[in-house]
VOLOVEX-809314 format. One record per residue (C-alpha): x, y, z negated; residue in one letter. Coordinates in steps of 0.001 Angstrom, whole numbers, plus 524288, in hexadecimal, padded with zeros to 5 digits. Example, Ala and Ser with C-alpha at 12.3 -4.5 7.8 and 13.67 -1.06 7.14 Angstrom:
# residues 2
<<8300C, 7EE6C, 7E188>, A>,
<<83566, 7FBDC, 7E41C>, S>,
END
This chain:
# residues 503
<<801F8, 7FEC3, 7FFA6>, M>,
<<80629, 80CDE, 801EA>, A>,
<<7FE93, 81338, 7F567>, G>,
<<7F372, 81362, 7EC45>, K>,
<<7E6D1, 80D02, 7F0A9>, V>,
<<7DCB4, 818ED, 7EF1C>, L>,
<<7CF0F, 814E2, 7EDC2>, E>,
<<7CC70, 822E0, 7F3BD>, V>,
<<7D364, 82AE6, 7FB23>, G>,
<<7D430, 83774, 801BC>, Y>,
<<7D8C2, 83CBB, 810E4>, A>,
<<7E66C, 84193, 811B1>, A>,
<<7E96A, 84EEF, 81666>, F>,
<<7E3B5, 85545, 820D7>, P>,
<<7DC66, 84943, 82617>, S>,
<<7DB68, 8395F, 82876>, V>,
<<7D87E, 8341A, 8344B>, K>,
<<7CF1B, 82804, 83046>, L>,
<<7D158, 81BFB, 83AD1>, Y>,
<<7C81A, 81188, 83EF2>, K>,
<<7D060, 80468, 841FB>, V>,
<<7CDC4, 7FEF8, 84E0E>, V>,
<<7D39E, 7F0E5, 852C9>, T>,
<<7D5AC, 7EC63, 86162>, N>,
<<7CE22, 7DF4D, 86118>, P>,
<<7D7F4, 7DA1F, 86BBA>, E>,
<<7E469, 7DE05, 866C7>, T>,
<<7E0FB, 7E071, 8580E>, G>,
<<7E898, 7EE06, 857DA>, E>,
<<7E336, 7F82A, 8505E>, K>,
<<7E165, 80582, 85210>, T>,
<<7DC56, 8129D, 84B1F>, L>,
<<7D161, 81982, 84FF2>, K>,
<<7CCB7, 8277E, 84ADC>, F>,
<<7BF86, 82620, 8427B>, K>,
<<7C191, 831C6, 839D1>, N>,
<<7C92B, 83D8E, 83220>, E>,
<<7C8F1, 83ECA, 8244E>, L>,
<<7CD93, 84D38, 81FC3>, I>,
<<7D70F, 85013, 813D2>, Y>,
<<7D062, 84A3B, 808A0>, G>,
<<7C5A3, 84149, 80D37>, D>,
<<7C27B, 83658, 804AF>, R>,
<<7C7A2, 82920, 80851>, I>,
<<7C42F, 81B84, 803E6>, V>,
<<7CD7F, 81249, 805EF>, P>,
<<7C888, 802E6, 80816>, S>,
<<7D171, 7FBA5, 7FD80>, I>,
<<7D557, 7EBE6, 7FF6B>, L>,
<<7CD59, 7E6F7, 7F223>, K>,
<<7D6C5, 7D9AE, 7F52A>, S>,
<<7E37D, 7E1F7, 7F40B>, T>,
<<7DE94, 7EFE2, 7F04C>, G>,
<<7E545, 7F65F, 7FA56>, D>,
<<7DFE0, 7FF55, 805E1>, Y>,
<<7D8CE, 7F8C3, 81004>, S>,
<<7E46C, 7FA70, 81C76>, R>,
<<7E514, 7F7B2, 82ABE>, V>,
<<7F26B, 7F911, 831BB>, E>,
<<7F222, 80160, 83FDC>, V>,
<<7FBEA, 8049D, 8471A>, G>,
<<80592, 80099, 83C70>, G>,
<<7FFA9, 809FC, 83360>, K>,
<<7F9BB, 8063C, 82678>, Q>,
<<7EAB5, 80BDF, 82599>, Y>,
<<7E0CB, 80B4A, 81AC0>, I>,
<<7D1EF, 80888, 81A95>, R>,
<<7CB21, 8136C, 81771>, V>,
<<7BC4C, 81AC2, 815FC>, T>,
<<7B907, 8283F, 81702>, S>,
<<7AF3B, 832AB, 8199C>, R>,
<<7A65D, 82720, 81E4A>, R>,
<<7B032, 81ED4, 826E1>, S>,
<<7B964, 813CE, 828C5>, Y>,
<<7C88A, 8142D, 82D4E>, G>,
<<7D574, 814AA, 82A9E>, V>,
<<7DF31, 81EB0, 825B8>, I>,
<<7EDA4, 81DE2, 821F4>, L>,
<<7EEEF, 81AC3, 813F2>, E>,
<<7F780, 826DC, 8130B>, S>,
<<7EA9E, 8301C, 817D6>, Q>,
<<7E3A3, 82CDF, 809AE>, L>,
<<7E697, 836D9, 7FF0D>, L>,
<<7E3D4, 83334, 7F242>, P>,
<<7DE54, 84054, 7EE20>, D>,
<<7D258, 846B4, 7F125>, P>,
<<7D2AE, 856E2, 7F40A>, V>,
<<7CBB2, 86192, 7F1B1>, L>,
<<7BFBD, 861D1, 7FD62>, E>,
<<7B857, 86E91, 8008D>, V>,
<<7AC50, 86AD0, 80A87>, N>,
<<7A769, 87A2B, 813F3>, F>,
<<79B6C, 873B5, 81679>, I>,
<<79375, 879E8, 8242E>, D>,
<<78784, 87F0D, 81C2B>, V>,
<<78400, 8870B, 827D7>, G>,
<<7838E, 894FA, 8239C>, Q>,
<<7883B, 89548, 8167A>, G>,
<<7923E, 88E9D, 80C1D>, D>,
<<79343, 88156, 8076C>, G>,
<<7A0CB, 87A5D, 8010D>, C>,
<<7A259, 86CC3, 7FD18>, H>,
<<7ADC0, 86BAC, 7F3AB>, I>,
<<7B55D, 85EB6, 7EEFE>, V>,
<<7BEE1, 85EE8, 7E463>, T>,
<<7C6F0, 853F1, 7E63A>, P>,
<<7C22B, 84D79, 7D875>, D>,
<<7B4E8, 84DEE, 7DFB3>, D>,
<<7AF54, 85789, 7DA9E>, K>,
<<7A432, 85EA5, 7E3C1>, H>,
<<7A067, 86BD4, 7E55F>, F>,
<<796D0, 872DF, 7EEF2>, I>,
<<7984D, 87FD1, 7EFE8>, I>,
<<78DA7, 886ED, 7F778>, D>,
<<78458, 87EB0, 80200>, A>,
<<77F1B, 88647, 80AB5>, G>,
<<770F1, 8881C, 80EBD>, E>,
<<76C14, 87E1B, 815C9>, E>,
<<76F00, 86F59, 814E0>, K>,
<<77C7A, 86EC7, 8194C>, N>,
<<7833C, 86C0F, 80B27>, M>,
<<779A3, 8619B, 8085D>, F>,
<<77C4F, 859B1, 81545>, R>,
<<78A8C, 85CC5, 811BA>, F>,
<<78A49, 8565E, 80316>, L>,
<<780C9, 84B7D, 80739>, R>,
<<78982, 84858, 811EC>, W>,
<<796DC, 84934, 80A09>, R>,
<<79089, 8403E, 7FEAC>, F>,
<<787DB, 8372C, 80809>, N>,
<<77CE2, 839CD, 7FEBF>, L>,
<<77414, 83151, 80694>, K>,
<<77B8E, 825A3, 8055B>, D>,
<<783D7, 82650, 7FA44>, A>,
<<785E6, 81E5A, 7F0E1>, K>,
<<78BD9, 82650, 7E548>, T>,
<<787BD, 8345A, 7E419>, A>,
<<78F74, 84058, 7E710>, P>,
<<796B7, 84856, 7DC74>, P>,
<<78FA8, 8521E, 7D468>, D>,
<<7929A, 85FA6, 7DD54>, M>,
<<794E6, 86D92, 7D5BD>, T>,
<<78EB3, 87856, 7DE1B>, V>,
<<791D4, 8867F, 7DFBC>, V>,
<<7891E, 88F1B, 7E669>, I>,
<<7918E, 89CD5, 7E959>, S>,
<<78563, 8A513, 7EA89>, H>,
<<77760, 8A56F, 7ED33>, S>,
<<7776B, 8A6B8, 7FC5A>, D>,
<<76C9F, 89C53, 8026F>, T>,
<<77AE8, 89907, 80B00>, D>,
<<78119, 8934E, 7FF26>, H>,
<<77765, 88F0A, 7F5D1>, Y>,
<<76B36, 88A44, 7FCFF>, L>,
<<770F8, 87DEE, 803C2>, G>,
<<76F8B, 87A71, 7F4ED>, F>,
<<7612C, 876A5, 7F662>, N>,
<<76512, 86A96, 7FD4F>, E>,
<<77081, 867AA, 7F6D5>, V>,
<<76C2B, 8679A, 7E841>, F>,
<<75F6F, 85F2B, 7EA4B>, P>,
<<75DB2, 851D4, 7E9FC>, N>,
<<75BF3, 84B7B, 7F6DE>, H>,
<<752FA, 83FD1, 7FB2A>, E>,
<<7591A, 83539, 803EA>, G>,
<<766B4, 83506, 7FD59>, L>,
<<76E2B, 82BDA, 7F4E0>, A>,
<<774B0, 83633, 7ED45>, Q>,
<<7721C, 8435B, 7EAC1>, Q>,
<<77B09, 84EA7, 7E645>, L>,
<<77D6E, 853EA, 7D8C1>, T>,
<<7812C, 86198, 7D441>, F>,
<<78913, 864CF, 7C52C>, D>,
<<789A8, 87329, 7C597>, K>,
<<78557, 87FB3, 7D016>, I>,
<<78CFA, 88C2A, 7CF56>, Y>,
<<788B7, 897ED, 7D635>, H>,
<<78B76, 8A54B, 7D47C>, N>,
<<7857F, 8A934, 7C941>, G>,
<<77AE6, 8B0E0, 7D011>, M>,
<<76D96, 8A89C, 7D083>, V>,
<<765C4, 8B025, 7DB89>, E>,
<<756B0, 8AF56, 7D9EC>, A>,
<<74FD9, 8B0EE, 7E5E7>, S>,
<<74F27, 8BCC9, 7EF40>, G>,
<<758D9, 8C632, 7F37B>, T>,
<<7584D, 8D189, 7E89D>, N>,
<<7659A, 8D597, 7E0CD>, P>,
<<75EE4, 8CE1E, 7D456>, T>,
<<75C1F, 8C099, 7DCA9>, S>,
<<76B0A, 8BF92, 7D676>, L>,
<<769C8, 8C291, 7C9B7>, G>,
<<768DF, 8D0B4, 7C0C3>, T>,
<<76F16, 8DC49, 7C831>, I>,
<<77521, 8E4C2, 7BF67>, L>,
<<778D9, 8F2E6, 7C37C>, D>,
<<78490, 8F78C, 7BCB4>, L>,
<<78633, 90315, 7C5C6>, A>,
<<78888, 90DB6, 7BA62>, K>,
<<79163, 904DE, 7B267>, K>,
<<7A03F, 903F0, 7BA3C>, G>,
<<79F72, 8F6B9, 7BF89>, Y>,
<<7A47C, 8F448, 7CC56>, D>,
<<7972C, 8F016, 7D2E8>, Y>,
<<78C32, 8F6EB, 7CFB8>, N>,
<<78338, 8E89B, 7CD64>, K>,
<<78352, 8DB13, 7C919>, Y>,
<<77DAB, 8CE49, 7C97C>, V>,
<<77E3D, 8CD5C, 7B90B>, T>,
<<775F1, 8C043, 7B6FA>, D>,
<<77D56, 8B41A, 7BA7A>, L>,
<<7791A, 8A8AD, 7B8D7>, C>,
<<7853B, 8A1D3, 7B4ED>, D>,
<<78039, 895AD, 7AC35>, T>,
<<775DB, 88B45, 7AF62>, Q>,
<<76DE6, 89319, 7A32D>, E>,
<<76EE5, 89EBD, 7AC06>, D>,
<<76ABD, 898C4, 7B724>, Y>,
<<75F3C, 890C2, 7B204>, E>,
<<75C37, 89E84, 7AAB7>, A>,
<<75CC1, 8A56D, 7B6C4>, R>,
<<753B5, 89B30, 7BE12>, V>,
<<74A1D, 89C37, 7B4E2>, K>,
<<7479C, 8AB10, 7B5E9>, S>,
<<7475C, 8A915, 7C31A>, L>,
<<73CA9, 89EE3, 7C3B4>, K>,
<<7339A, 8A883, 7BB55>, G>,
<<73490, 8B16C, 7C5E0>, R>,
<<7258F, 8B6BB, 7CA73>, K>,
<<72F20, 8B726, 7D8A1>, S>,
<<73898, 8B36C, 7DFA2>, G>,
<<73C22, 8A663, 7D939>, G>,
<<74A47, 89F8D, 7D617>, I>,
<<74CA2, 8A168, 7E4A5>, G>,
<<754EE, 89855, 7EE01>, K>,
<<76315, 898A2, 7E728>, Y>,
<<75C50, 89350, 7DA83>, I>,
<<75285, 88A50, 7E05A>, Q>,
<<75F9D, 8830F, 7E62A>, A>,
<<76751, 88489, 7D98F>, L>,
<<75B42, 87CBB, 7D1AB>, E>,
<<75B4E, 87216, 7DC2A>, L>,
<<7688C, 86DB5, 7D499>, A>,
<<76334, 86F1C, 7C5B2>, P>,
<<76B83, 86631, 7BFC2>, G>,
<<778EB, 86D91, 7C3D5>, A>,
<<77980, 87AC6, 7B8FF>, P>,
<<77BF2, 88766, 7C1AC>, K>,
<<78896, 88E98, 7BDA3>, M>,
<<78E45, 89B71, 7C0E9>, A>,
<<79B41, 89CDC, 7C822>, L>,
<<7A2E8, 8A94E, 7C73B>, R>,
<<7B2F8, 8ADE3, 7C5B9>, K>,
<<7B730, 8AA4F, 7B6C9>, G>,
<<7B19E, 89D66, 7B9A1>, C>,
<<7B943, 890FE, 7B6F7>, P>,
<<7BBCA, 888FB, 7C3D0>, P>,
<<7AFAF, 8813F, 7C671>, I>,
<<7BA82, 875AC, 7CA12>, Y>,
<<7C811, 87396, 7C50C>, D>,
<<7CD5F, 866AA, 7C617>, N>,
<<7D5B0, 85D6F, 7D101>, C>,
<<7DD71, 8689F, 7D590>, G>,
<<7D062, 87232, 7DC29>, L>,
<<7CE79, 87C5B, 7D27D>, K>,
<<7BFB8, 88372, 7D66B>, I>,
<<7BFA1, 89016, 7D1FF>, E>,
<<7B502, 89CA3, 7D1F2>, V>,
<<7BAB0, 8A955, 7D764>, M>,
<<7ACE4, 8AEED, 7D6E3>, G>,
<<7A281, 8B67E, 7D591>, P>,
<<7AB7E, 8BF6B, 7CD28>, V>,
<<7A181, 8C50A, 7C398>, A>,
<<7A3C1, 8D095, 7BB98>, E>,
<<79EE7, 8D33C, 7AB7A>, Q>,
<<794A6, 8DBBC, 7AC88>, I>,
<<78E7E, 8DABD, 79D4B>, D>,
<<79734, 8D153, 797C1>, G>,
<<79052, 8C8CB, 7A3AA>, K>,
<<795CE, 8C26E, 7B0E8>, D>,
<<79086, 8CC47, 7BBDB>, A>,
<<790B6, 8CA0B, 7C9CA>, L>,
<<7937C, 8D9A0, 7D34E>, P>,
<<7866F, 8DB12, 7DAD3>, Y>,
<<78C7F, 8DCB7, 7E97A>, F>,
<<7827B, 8E32F, 7EE47>, G>,
<<77788, 8DB4F, 7F440>, S>,
<<7737F, 8CC6F, 7EF6D>, P>,
<<778C3, 8C585, 7F942>, G>,
<<78674, 8CE5D, 7F84D>, E>,
<<78751, 8CAA6, 7EA88>, T>,
<<7839D, 8BDA7, 7EA52>, K>,
<<78DE0, 8BB82, 7F4EB>, N>,
<<797E2, 8C2F3, 7F06A>, G>,
<<79836, 8BAFB, 7E2D7>, H>,
<<79781, 8ABF3, 7E8F7>, S>,
<<79E26, 8A28D, 7E16A>, V>,
<<7AD74, 8A228, 7E55F>, I>,
<<7B355, 89648, 7E427>, L>,
<<7C2A7, 8954F, 7E469>, K>,
<<7C6AE, 88745, 7E6DC>, L>,
<<7D4B1, 882F6, 7E445>, T>,
<<7DA1E, 8779B, 7E7A6>, M>,
<<7EA72, 877D6, 7E6AB>, G>,
<<7EF09, 882EB, 7EEAC>, H>,
<<7E235, 88258, 7F74A>, L>,
<<7D8C6, 88CFD, 7F513>, K>,
<<7CA52, 88CDC, 7F8AF>, I>,
<<7BFCD, 897FF, 7F6F1>, L>,
<<7B19F, 898E2, 7F805>, L>,
<<7AC4D, 8A581, 7F62D>, G>,
<<79E00, 8A42A, 7F97D>, G>,
<<79656, 8AFAB, 7FFA8>, D>,
<<79F8E, 8BB18, 7FCF5>, L>,
<<7A0DD, 8C85E, 80140>, N>,
<<7A8BD, 8D458, 80220>, T>,
<<7A36E, 8DA57, 7F88E>, K>,
<<7A67F, 8CE36, 7ED68>, S>,
<<7B1C8, 8CC4C, 7F3B4>, E>,
<<7B8CC, 8D876, 7F0F1>, Y>,
<<7B0E7, 8D888, 7E437>, Y>,
<<7B955, 8CA30, 7E371>, L>,
<<7C50C, 8CF7E, 7E576>, I>,
<<7C3D8, 8DC16, 7DB36>, K>,
<<7C115, 8D190, 7D14B>, K>,
<<7CB4A, 8C934, 7D3A4>, Y>,
<<7D60A, 8D3F6, 7D47E>, T>,
<<7D115, 8E03A, 7CF8B>, G>,
<<7D35E, 8E847, 7DC63>, I>,
<<7C6C6, 8EC3E, 7E225>, D>,
<<7CA93, 8EAD9, 7F105>, I>,
<<7BE02, 8F046, 7F505>, K>,
<<7C145, 8FE4E, 7F0B5>, A>,
<<7CF1E, 8FE21, 7F729>, I>,
<<7C8BF, 8F904, 80485>, R>,
<<7BFDC, 906D7, 803F2>, A>,
<<7CB72, 910BB, 7FE85>, E>,
<<7D2E6, 90A33, 80AA5>, L>,
<<7C906, 90E4D, 812AF>, K>,
<<7CBD7, 91B80, 80F4F>, K>,
<<7D52C, 92608, 813B3>, K>,
<<7E187, 923F6, 809BD>, L>,
<<7EF76, 926F1, 809A8>, T>,
<<7F7B4, 91E2B, 80CA4>, P>,
<<7FBCE, 91995, 7FF3A>, E>,
<<7F005, 91785, 7FA47>, R>,
<<7EAAA, 90F37, 80662>, R>,
<<7F869, 90707, 80289>, A>,
<<7F525, 9088B, 7F5DE>, E>,
<<7E7A0, 90146, 7F6FE>, L>,
<<7EB22, 8F84A, 8015B>, E>,
<<7F60F, 8F12E, 7F6DB>, A>,
<<7EB13, 8EFE8, 7EEF0>, R>,
<<7E0D7, 8E9E3, 7F6EA>, L>,
<<7ECE5, 8DFE1, 7FBB8>, E>,
<<7ED9F, 8DE97, 7ECE8>, E>,
<<7E0A5, 8DBE6, 7E99D>, A>,
<<7E115, 8D1A3, 7F5DF>, I>,
<<7ED6A, 8C904, 7EFB9>, V>,
<<7E80B, 8C96E, 7E317>, K>,
<<7DBA7, 8C540, 7E67D>, A>,
<<7E330, 8B7DD, 7ED8E>, R>,
<<7E74E, 8B415, 7E138>, E>,
<<7D7F8, 8B2BD, 7DEDA>, F>,
<<7D0C7, 8AE8C, 7EB55>, L>,
<<7DBD4, 8AC88, 7F55C>, Q>,
<<7DA55, 89C1B, 7FAAC>, V>,
<<7DF2C, 8956E, 804A5>, D>,
<<7CE2B, 8916B, 80AD7>, I>,
<<7C34B, 89C07, 8095B>, A>,
<<7B435, 898DA, 80A78>, K>,
<<7B11E, 8A4B0, 812BC>, S>,
<<7A7A5, 8AE4C, 80A1E>, C>,
<<79B01, 8AEDC, 80EBC>, H>,
<<79D2E, 8A636, 81BB2>, H>,
<<7A48D, 8AF26, 824BB>, G>,
<<79CE3, 8BC36, 82180>, S>,
<<7A1B6, 8CA22, 82390>, A>,
<<7A06A, 8CC8F, 815F6>, D>,
<<7AB7A, 8CD38, 8111E>, F>,
<<7B8F0, 8D38B, 80DAF>, S>,
<<7C769, 8D221, 814E4>, I>,
<<7CE05, 8D472, 808E6>, D>,
<<7C65F, 8C7A6, 80189>, F>,
<<7C958, 8BF62, 80D14>, L>,
<<7D81C, 8C48A, 80BF8>, K>,
<<7D780, 8BFC5, 7FD2C>, V>,
<<7D2A8, 8B141, 80264>, L>,
<<7DEDC, 8AFFE, 80B8C>, N>,
<<7D8FB, 8A400, 80F81>, P>,
<<7DF54, 89986, 818C2>, I>,
<<7D3A0, 89495, 81CF0>, A>,
<<7C66E, 89A42, 81BE3>, T>,
<<7B8A7, 8915C, 81D0B>, I>,
<<7AB96, 8975A, 82365>, I>,
<<79DF0, 891C3, 81E18>, S>,
<<79359, 8962B, 8272E>, S>,
<<788FB, 89264, 83102>, G>,
<<78285, 893DC, 83D16>, D>,
<<774AC, 89838, 83930>, N>,
<<777D9, 8A791, 8333F>, E>,
<<77509, 8B211, 8363E>, P>,
<<7834C, 8B8E6, 83128>, H>,
<<78CD5, 8B341, 83AF8>, C>,
<<79516, 8ADB3, 8314E>, H>,
<<79FE1, 8AE9C, 83214>, P>,
<<7A2CD, 8BAE6, 83661>, R>,
<<7ACE4, 8BBA8, 84057>, P>,
<<7B349, 8C8F9, 83924>, D>,
<<7B166, 8BF8F, 82DAF>, T>,
<<7B959, 8B3CF, 83582>, L>,
<<7C3D2, 8BB85, 83C57>, G>,
<<7C67D, 8C3DA, 82D3B>, T>,
<<7C7B0, 8B6D0, 8273A>, I>,
<<7D1BE, 8B269, 831F6>, G>,
<<7DA03, 8BEAB, 83059>, K>,
<<7DAED, 8BE82, 821BC>, Y>,
<<7DD15, 8B0E6, 81EF6>, S>,
<<7E96A, 8A9A5, 81BF2>, R>,
<<7F341, 8A41A, 825D9>, G>,
<<7F573, 8A4FD, 83436>, E>,
<<7E930, 89CEA, 837A0>, R>,
<<7DF5B, 89F68, 82E69>, S>,
<<7D450, 89560, 82E18>, L>,
<<7C41A, 89802, 830BD>, I>,
<<7BCD8, 88C78, 82EB5>, F>,
<<7AD04, 88C10, 82E42>, S>,
<<7A325, 881DD, 82BCD>, T>,
<<79B6C, 8886B, 83644>, E>,
<<7A4D2, 88698, 84188>, L>,
<<7AA1D, 8793C, 83CE1>, A>,
<<79C17, 874D0, 8415A>, R>,
<<799FF, 87B11, 84DDD>, S>,
<<78CE6, 8727E, 85420>, G>,
<<78D69, 86DDA, 86296>, K>,
<<78D77, 87833, 86D0A>, E>,
<<781D2, 87312, 87386>, F>,
<<77590, 86A27, 86B7A>, L>,
<<76A8A, 86369, 87388>, D>,
<<76039, 866ED, 86B9D>, L>,
<<75611, 85D27, 8722E>, S>,
<<75EFE, 853E2, 86CA5>, K>,
<<76223, 85987, 85EFF>, R>,
<<75F41, 851AA, 85273>, R>,
<<7639B, 85942, 84634>, E>,
<<763E3, 85159, 83AD1>, T>,
<<76A73, 8534E, 82C7A>, D>,
<<772DC, 84A7B, 82F1F>, S>,
<<7773D, 850EF, 83C92>, T>,
<<77833, 85D1F, 832BF>, Q>,
<<77FED, 85638, 8281C>, E>,
<<78965, 85126, 83300>, R>,
<<78C06, 85E65, 838F2>, V>,
<<78C93, 864CE, 82A9B>, V>,
<<794CA, 85C9A, 82461>, T>,
<<79D89, 857C5, 83072>, V>,
<<7A08F, 86413, 839DC>, Y>,
<<79E8C, 86FA0, 8302B>, G>,
<<7A527, 86EA1, 82458>, M>,
<<7B3B1, 873C2, 820D1>, I>,
<<7BA74, 86D16, 81663>, N>,
<<7C569, 870B5, 80E98>, V>,
<<7CEED, 86452, 807C4>, R>,
<<7D958, 866EE, 7FFA7>, T>,
<<7E2AD, 86105, 7F5D3>, D>,
<<7E80F, 870AE, 7F332>, G>,
<<7F4B9, 86EAE, 7FB8B>, N>,
<<7EE25, 86B1C, 80835>, Q>,
<<7DF1C, 86CD0, 80D3A>, A>,
<<7D8FA, 86A75, 818F2>, I>,
<<7CDF5, 872BA, 81F39>, I>,
<<7C606, 86AA0, 829F7>, A>,
<<7BA6B, 86978, 83012>, Q>,
<<7B423, 85E5F, 83951>, K>,
<<7B7FF, 86009, 8468E>, L>,
<<7A8FC, 85EB5, 84FB7>, E>,
<<7B095, 8544C, 85841>, K>,
<<7BAB1, 849FE, 854B1>, V>,
<<7C8A8, 84E62, 85D5C>, V>,
<<7CFD5, 840C9, 85D3E>, N>,
<<7D230, 83DDF, 850A9>, T>,
<<7CE0F, 84A23, 84911>, T>,
<<7C08E, 84D48, 842E3>, K>,
<<7C45E, 858A0, 83B41>, W>,
<<7CC3B, 8665C, 83E03>, D>,
<<7D4E5, 8661C, 831FB>, I>,
<<7DBC6, 8734F, 82E5D>, H>,
<<7E723, 87080, 82338>, K>,
<<7EBCD, 87926, 817B3>, L>,
<<7F7FE, 87423, 81179>, I>,
<<7FF6A, 87BDE, 805E8>, W>,
<<80B0F, 88360, 809A7>, N>,
<<812A9, 88260, 7FB93>, E>,
<<81DCC, 88BA2, 7FFBB>, E>,
<<813A9, 89516, 804C2>, K>,
<<80B6C, 892B4, 7F940>, G>,
<<7FE0E, 893D6, 802A2>, E>,
<<7F7FA, 88B31, 80B4A>, F>,
<<7FB28, 88998, 81A5E>, E>,
<<7F0F7, 88580, 82592>, Y>,
<<7F7B3, 8795E, 82B6A>, I>,
<<7F3E7, 8777B, 8397C>, M>,
<<7F822, 869FA, 841FA>, D>,
END
């Protein structure tokens, strides 16, 4: 044997080819036929002989291969392509117009960050855990809803309830939110009590003050809303109520990491609250939409050297607010003054102060992979993109939307202010491009075909052990023996940063 026999292993970096052994009936000669491509970290179950305790092996072309099962396919791989340890898995699901992310930690803890607006997140989870036929239940899920926009939470209407005809059901241990448990309607009070402090010297005139931090706060809020004569509890709370057994709790900067194990830390970087009369409060950014978007839950995943940021629907106002809270420097005010007629000395002073803020903010917020805030919206600040300074950006957007996300200027600016000579921009929408022409007379769209489109062609896969990473998307057509478009990031110890490595 070449090494320790593993009952379960994982695909080597960056991918592993799974082959079928074909035997010539006349000569007995064995050859390999490509069957599947497994990406880094895919779970592999080797076939082990009971008689010897060794792998079931076969020799082809003078090389020893082991028989394995992975991704519901049977075949052979080289033993050296079987790794003993799992990696971090971050799946950006094609939920259409909206956000939906599935995280699997190295010790198999599962997080769902948003679920889009339609059924796609449920379709993915049903496929991932084979809920229709599985003999064992999937693990409990921890849910994070970044904020109360329908294209981030409404998909939980499908995810949370039990479904008939399935062998297994999903279960949830916690539901995290941004503290603003929104009622119905677009009035500012739908976000909570708005306190006006215009005459008290605060940076912002108004604040959302009655945040739902605990399960007890949440229950009191729901009880008060159910007692209203009009309006009701609204769609957001209706969705949350579909998971009655999972406590609902707020996240903001200052909370402990929601996960810290196996070399992975998931930190809460926002919302960032201020103290008003001894309690946390969130600034009101001018409208209900800007406020709930701007106070999205922001998560930073750190796995070894690799950092990933999930920033919900942050906007220009909130990005400047965040930079100020992390650095103490008001970039927005500096930008306003730079538009005025200034002496060369004053202009140089302000530009130096601006650069100082960006460098200082990078200590907290610079990442290697960033989920584009607000689906590639035009409502962003160039300074915040400079702070993030990513190698790769992943955009979650859909076809049927009125905003033209991602915006052309956003794509250009992301590329301009990303790190490296060849920055990377991925899109769930582009990963799942449809056929150019469809014969509508013969078209038959079923739930299973929609599931396949979501899970196979629309997902952006990130896998990493903290020193090397892949970002992969499925090809719509197999090319020779390749099913995946794979991009590699490798940690350069000498430079102290990741580099994009091209083949």
